[in-house]
C-alpha positions as CSV (number, residue, x, y, z in Angstrom):
1,E,3.8,-15.9,42.4
2,S,2.7,-15.1,39.2
3,E,1.8,-11.5,40.1
4,E,5.2,-11.1,41.6
5,K,6.8,-12.3,38.2
6,D,4.4,-9.8,36.3
7,R,5.3,-6.9,38.7
8,V,8.8,-8.0,38.7
9,G,8.8,-8.1,35.0
10,G,6.9,-5.1,34.6
11,Q,9.4,-3.0,36.7
12,I,12.1,-4.5,34.7
13,K,10.6,-3.3,31.6
14,A,9.7,0.0,32.7
15,T,13.1,0.6,33.6
16,M,14.6,-0.8,30.7
17,E,12.1,1.4,28.5
18,E,13.1,4.7,30.6
19,Q,16.7,3.7,30.1
20,L,16.6,3.2,26.4
21,N,14.5,6.2,25.8
22,Y,16.8,8.4,27.7
23,Y,19.8,7.2,25.9
24,K,18.1,7.3,22.8
25,S,16.9,10.9,23.3
26,E,20.4,11.9,24.6
27,L,22.2,10.1,21.4
28,Q,19.7,11.7,19.1
29,S,20.2,15.2,20.5
30,T,24.1,15.0,20.6
31,I,24.0,13.7,17.0
32,T,21.5,16.3,15.8
33,A,23.7,19.1,17.6
34,N,27.1,17.7,16.7
35,E,25.9,17.5,13.0
36,G,24.8,21.0,13.2
37,K,28.1,22.1,14.6
38,M,30.1,20.1,12.2
39,A,28.0,21.5,9.0
40,E,28.5,24.8,10.5
41,K,32.3,24.4,11.1
42,A,32.7,22.9,7.7
43,N,31.1,26.1,6.2
44,T,33.3,28.1,8.4
45,I,36.7,26.3,7.3
46,E,35.5,26.6,3.7
47,S,35.1,30.3,3.9
48,L,38.5,30.4,5.6
49,R,40.2,28.3,2.8
50,R,38.2,30.7,0.3
51,L,39.4,34.0,1.9
52,L,43.1,32.3,2.2
53,R,42.9,31.6,-1.6
54,D,41.8,35.2,-2.2
55,T,44.3,36.6,0.1
56,E,47.3,34.7,-1.7
57,Q,45.8,35.9,-5.0
58,Q,45.8,39.3,-3.7
59,C,49.4,39.1,-2.3
60,Q,50.6,37.4,-5.6
61,E,49.1,40.4,-7.4
62,K,50.7,43.2,-5.2
63,V,54.1,41.5,-5.3
64,S,54.0,41.4,-8.9
65,R,52.9,44.9,-8.8
66,L,55.9,45.8,-6.6
67,L,58.4,44.4,-8.8
68,Q,56.8,46.3,-11.8
69,L,57.1,49.4,-9.8
70,N,60.8,48.5,-8.7
71,A,61.6,47.9,-12.6
72,E,60.0,51.5,-13.4
73,L,61.8,53.2,-10.6
74,D,65.1,51.5,-12.0
75,Q,64.2,52.7,-15.4
76,R,63.5,56.4,-14.3
77,S,66.7,56.3,-12.1
78,V,68.9,55.6,-15.3
79,K,66.8,58.0,-17.2
80,M,67.5,60.6,-14.5
81,A,71.1,59.8,-14.5
82,V,71.3,60.3,-18.6
83,L,69.4,63.6,-18.0
84,K,72.1,64.5,-15.4
85,K,74.8,64.0,-17.6
86,Q,73.1,65.9,-20.4
87,L,72.7,68.8,-18.2
88,Q,76.7,68.7,-17.3
89,E,77.2,68.6,-21.0
90,V,75.2,71.4,-21.9
91,D,76.3,73.7,-18.9
92,A,78.6,75.6,-21.4
93,W,75.4,76.2,-23.7
94,K,73.6,77.5,-20.8
95,E,72.7,80.6,-22.1
96,E,71.8,79.5,-25.8
97,T,70.0,76.4,-24.1
98,S,68.3,78.1,-21.0
99,S,64.7,77.3,-22.5
100,R,65.9,73.7,-22.9
101,N,67.6,73.5,-19.4
102,N,64.3,74.8,-18.0
103,K,62.2,72.3,-19.3
104,L,64.7,69.5,-18.5
105,E,64.8,71.0,-14.9
106,L,60.8,70.7,-14.7
107,E,61.3,67.1,-16.2
108,I,63.6,66.2,-13.4
109,Q,61.2,67.7,-10.8
110,S,58.5,65.6,-12.4
111,I,60.6,62.5,-12.4
112,T,61.9,63.2,-8.9
113,M,58.2,63.6,-7.8
114,E,57.1,60.2,-9.6
115,R,60.1,58.4,-8.0
116,N,59.1,59.7,-4.4
117,D,55.5,58.8,-5.2
118,A,56.6,55.2,-6.2
119,N,58.8,54.7,-3.4
120,Y,55.7,55.7,-1.1
121,R,53.4,53.1,-2.9
122,A,56.4,50.6,-2.6
123,E,56.4,51.2,1.2
124,D,52.7,50.9,1.1
125,Q,52.9,47.8,-0.7
126,K,55.4,46.2,1.3
127,R,53.1,47.1,4.3
128,E,50.2,45.6,3.0
129,V,52.1,42.3,1.9
130,E,53.2,42.3,5.6
131,R,49.7,42.5,7.0
132,L,48.6,39.8,4.4
133,Q,51.0,37.4,5.4
134,K,50.0,37.8,8.9
135,E,46.4,37.1,8.2
136,I,47.4,34.2,6.4
137,I,49.4,32.9,9.7
138,N,46.1,33.7,11.6
139,A,44.0,31.9,8.9
140,H,46.2,29.0,9.1
141,M,46.2,28.9,13.0
142,K,42.3,29.2,13.1
143,L,42.2,26.4,10.5
144,E,44.2,24.1,12.5
145,K,42.0,24.8,15.6
146,M,39.0,24.0,13.9
147,E,40.4,20.7,12.6
148,T,41.5,20.0,16.1
149,K,38.0,20.6,17.4
150,C,36.2,18.5,14.8
151,K,38.6,15.6,15.5
152,E,37.5,15.9,19.0
153,E,33.6,16.1,17.9
154,A,34.3,13.0,15.9
155,R,35.8,11.2,19.1
156,N,33.0,12.3,20.9
157,I,30.6,10.5,18.6
158,R,32.5,7.7,18.5
159,T,32.1,7.3,22.3
160,M,28.5,8.0,22.1
161,E,28.2,5.2,19.6
162,D,30.1,2.7,21.9
163,R,27.7,3.6,24.8
164,Y,25.0,3.2,22.6
165,I,26.2,-0.3,21.7
166,M,26.6,-1.2,25.4
167,E,23.2,-0.1,26.3
168,K,21.5,-2.0,23.3
169,M,23.5,-5.1,24.6
170,T,22.3,-4.7,28.1
171,N,18.8,-3.9,26.9
172,A,19.0,-7.4,24.7
173,E,19.9,-9.2,28.0
174,L,17.2,-7.7,29.9
175,R,14.5,-8.5,27.3
176,K,15.9,-12.0,27.2
177,K,15.8,-12.1,31.2
178,I,12.0,-11.0,31.0
179,C,11.2,-13.6,28.2
180,V,12.9,-16.3,30.5
181,M,10.8,-14.9,33.5
182,Q,7.3,-14.9,31.7
183,G,7.9,-18.5,30.2
184,N,9.0,-19.8,26.8
185,I,5.2,-20.4,25.9
186,R,2.6,-17.6,27.1
187,V,-1.3,-17.9,26.3
188,I,-2.9,-14.6,26.1
189,C,-6.6,-14.0,26.0
190,R,-8.3,-11.2,24.4
191,V,-12.2,-10.6,24.8
192,R,-13.7,-8.9,21.9
193,P,-16.6,-6.5,22.0
194,L,-19.8,-8.2,22.1
195,S,-22.5,-7.4,19.6
196,D,-25.1,-8.1,22.3
197,P,-24.7,-5.9,25.4
198,N,-26.9,-8.2,27.5
199,Q,-24.1,-11.0,26.9
200,Y,-21.9,-8.9,29.3
201,A,-23.9,-10.3,32.0
202,Q,-22.5,-13.7,31.4
203,L,-18.9,-12.2,31.7
204,K,-18.7,-11.6,35.4
205,Y,-15.3,-9.8,35.8
206,I,-12.0,-9.7,34.2
207,E,-8.8,-9.6,36.0
208,D,-5.1,-9.2,34.5
209,D,-4.7,-12.9,34.1
210,K,-8.2,-14.4,34.8
211,I,-11.5,-14.0,33.6
212,V,-14.6,-15.7,34.9
213,V,-17.8,-16.5,32.3
214,D,-21.0,-18.0,33.7
215,M,-19.1,-19.0,36.9
216,H,-16.5,-20.8,34.9
217,E,-12.7,-19.3,36.0
218,F,-10.3,-19.3,33.3
219,E,-6.5,-18.5,33.8
220,F,-4.3,-17.1,31.5
221,D,-0.7,-15.4,31.2
222,K,-2.6,-12.3,30.2
223,V,-6.2,-11.2,29.8
224,F,-7.2,-8.0,27.5
225,A,-10.4,-6.5,28.2
226,P,-13.0,-5.6,25.2
227,D,-11.8,-2.0,25.4
228,S,-8.1,-2.9,24.9
229,S,-6.2,-1.3,21.9
230,Q,-4.0,-3.0,19.3
231,L,-1.1,-1.1,20.8
232,M,-1.6,-2.6,24.2
233,V,-1.7,-5.9,22.8
234,F,1.3,-5.6,21.1
235,E,3.3,-3.8,23.8
236,E,2.7,-7.1,25.9
237,I,4.7,-9.3,23.0
238,E,7.0,-6.6,21.8
239,D,10.0,-7.8,24.2
240,A,9.4,-11.4,22.6
241,V,9.6,-10.2,19.1
242,L,12.7,-8.0,19.3
243,T,14.5,-11.3,21.0
244,C,14.5,-12.8,17.4
245,M,17.0,-9.9,16.5
246,N,19.3,-11.7,18.8
247,G,19.0,-15.1,17.4
248,H,16.0,-16.4,19.3
249,R,12.8,-18.0,17.6
250,V,9.6,-16.4,18.0
251,S,6.2,-17.7,16.9
252,I,2.9,-15.7,17.4
253,L,-0.3,-17.7,16.7
254,A,-4.2,-16.4,16.9
255,Y,-6.7,-19.1,18.0
256,G,-10.2,-19.0,18.3
257,Q,-13.6,-19.6,16.7
258,T,-15.1,-17.8,13.7
259,S,-15.7,-14.1,13.9
260,S,-13.8,-14.1,17.3
261,G,-11.2,-11.5,16.2
262,K,-8.4,-13.2,15.2
263,T,-7.7,-11.4,11.7
264,F,-8.1,-8.0,13.4
265,T,-5.7,-8.9,16.1
266,I,-2.9,-10.1,13.9
267,E,-3.8,-8.1,10.5
268,G,-5.8,-5.2,11.9
269,T,-6.9,-2.2,9.5
270,N,-5.3,0.0,7.5
271,D,-5.6,3.1,10.1
272,N,-5.5,0.5,13.1
273,R,-2.8,-2.0,12.4
274,G,-2.3,-5.5,13.9
275,V,0.4,-7.5,15.6
276,N,2.0,-8.5,12.5
277,Y,2.6,-5.2,10.8
278,R,3.6,-3.6,14.3
279,A,6.2,-6.4,14.6
280,L,7.5,-5.8,11.3
281,S,7.6,-2.1,11.8
282,S,9.3,-2.7,15.2
283,L,12.1,-5.1,13.8
284,F,12.8,-2.7,10.8
285,K,13.1,0.4,13.3
286,Y,15.6,-1.6,15.5
287,A,17.5,-2.6,12.5
288,E,17.7,0.8,11.3
289,E,18.8,2.4,14.5
290,S,21.5,-0.3,14.7
291,V,25.0,1.2,14.3
292,D,27.2,-1.9,14.7
293,T,25.2,-4.6,13.3
294,S,23.5,-5.0,9.9
295,Y,20.4,-7.2,9.4
296,E,18.9,-9.1,6.1
297,F,14.9,-9.8,6.3
298,R,13.5,-12.7,4.6
299,I,9.6,-13.1,4.8
300,S,7.5,-15.9,3.6
301,C,3.7,-16.0,3.9
302,L,1.9,-19.5,3.6
303,E,-1.9,-20.5,4.1
304,I,-3.4,-23.8,4.9
305,Y,-6.5,-24.1,3.0
306,N,-9.1,-27.2,2.6
307,E,-6.0,-29.1,3.9
308,N,-3.8,-27.7,1.2
309,L,-0.5,-25.8,2.2
310,I,-0.6,-22.7,-0.3
311,D,2.5,-20.1,-1.0
312,L,0.9,-16.7,-1.1
313,C,4.1,-15.2,-2.5
314,R,4.2,-17.2,-5.5
315,P,3.8,-14.9,-8.6
316,N,0.4,-13.8,-9.6
317,N,0.8,-14.9,-12.8
318,S,1.3,-18.6,-11.9
319,E,-1.3,-20.9,-13.1
320,T,-0.3,-23.8,-11.3
321,V,0.0,-24.5,-7.5
322,E,2.8,-26.2,-6.2
323,N,1.9,-28.9,-3.7
324,L,3.9,-28.2,-0.6
325,E,4.6,-30.4,2.4
326,I,5.9,-30.1,6.0
327,R,8.6,-32.2,6.8
328,M,10.8,-32.7,9.5
329,R,14.6,-32.9,9.7
330,K,16.9,-35.1,11.8
331,N,17.1,-32.5,14.6
332,S,13.4,-32.5,14.6
333,E,13.2,-29.0,13.0
334,L,10.1,-28.5,10.5
335,F,10.5,-27.0,7.1
336,V,8.3,-26.5,4.1
């Protein structure tokens, strides 16, 4: 029955991890892609806005120029009317003022050409204004489409976040069920490598939950061989560690004689961390990836030495050591 529980628990755990990794990968890929798209679209929108501002400015300048040309055209039309009137007045003096008339005719021709040029330029400016107005309308339409697409992408991201929250709740329930199936109290045995290879003769064999030493059989919830890694040990208890993020209390104790490997299992080394560092890293990672809940961590570190309880988090400059005591509340809860 114990093996069946382990097998079922392993299958559930594998399924849970596979689903979690899949949805995490899918969510991360979607978020990364959407962030890239949104950044690219934001740059495009900003470029269109700058183009719109430049186009509007050019349009205003050309409209101003068109008004100026119209004013010049009116002035020259008035001037031309004056010249024509003068020409009528000096018709009687045509013979005497022929040279003057020639000059006036040349001037009239020049003004006429300038007026025609002004008319042509005015037509060109008018067509340019119409083209710029069409471009402004198209730019507004593109901007509206981009804003609509951005809103759709934002809704897709919110949908993925909702799916992630549901998956996280499901995974929490599965972890809880696994811990319930494994039992509230689990005893795990880890065999440290022996300094004398001849002593391995006393260790007949090791099974997944059973060890035989000198013909004496000992059974545990889990047995780790001497070649087991720190990661293998932590993965065995990681589900129990993460249940504390759902309000459950978790305690991990290392028990054994001197030099049996307790400190190595719990603390490890700088390049091969133990259970406590890996547990904190796993909790911090879980809190960082959470999108619907914020977590606050508080840590205390106590040492029992020579039957005295010592607070290892006290200030370094503290000369006095406070006498701490373990008390029990009315609800049988222990506190320091």
